[in-house]
C-alpha positions as CSV (number, residue, x, y, z in Angstrom):
1,M,0.0,0.0,0.0
2,N,2.9,2.3,0.5
3,V,3.6,2.3,-3.2
4,L,0.3,4.2,-3.8
5,V,1.9,7.2,-2.1
6,Y,4.3,7.4,-5.0
7,L,2.1,6.2,-7.9
8,I,-0.9,8.5,-7.3
9,P,1.1,11.8,-7.5
10,I,3.2,10.4,-10.4
11,S,0.0,9.6,-12.4
12,L,-1.5,13.0,-11.6
13,I,1.6,14.8,-12.8
14,L,1.8,12.7,-16.0
15,G,-1.9,13.3,-16.7
16,G,-1.4,17.0,-16.1
17,L,1.5,17.0,-18.6
18,A,-0.6,15.3,-21.2
19,L,-3.4,17.8,-20.7
20,V,-1.0,20.7,-21.0
21,G,0.5,19.1,-24.2
22,F,-3.0,18.7,-25.6
23,F,-4.0,22.3,-25.0
24,W,-0.6,23.5,-26.4
25,A,-1.4,21.5,-29.6
26,L,-4.8,23.2,-29.8
27,K,-3.4,26.6,-29.3
28,T,-0.8,26.2,-32.0
29,R,-3.4,24.9,-34.4
30,Q,-1.9,21.4,-34.9
31,F,-5.3,19.9,-35.6
32,D,-6.5,22.3,-38.3
33,D,-6.9,21.0,-41.9
34,P,-8.2,23.9,-43.9
35,D,-7.0,22.6,-47.3
36,G,-8.0,19.0,-46.9
37,D,-4.4,17.7,-46.9
38,S,-5.6,14.2,-45.9
39,Q,-7.8,14.0,-49.1
40,R,-5.3,15.7,-51.4
41,I,-2.7,13.0,-50.9
42,L,-5.2,10.3,-52.1
43,T,-5.8,11.9,-55.5
44,K,-3.8,11.0,-58.6
45,D,-2.8,14.6,-59.3
46,Y,-0.7,14.7,-56.0
47,D,2.4,16.9,-56.2
48,D,5.3,17.2,-53.9
49,K,5.1,21.0,-53.6
50,P,1.8,22.0,-52.0
51,K,0.3,25.4,-52.6
52,P,1.3,28.1,-50.2
């Protein structure tokens, strides 16, 4: 049972770090896909130089 004294704070710290990382990714717009990049790569006219 003494191991819980260490595991609970460690898990809370790691969960907090994951939450901070998620909000950082949202703030820096990592999840935006305005040009449909995921669909453009599937087409036959795919080029290696995307439009700016």
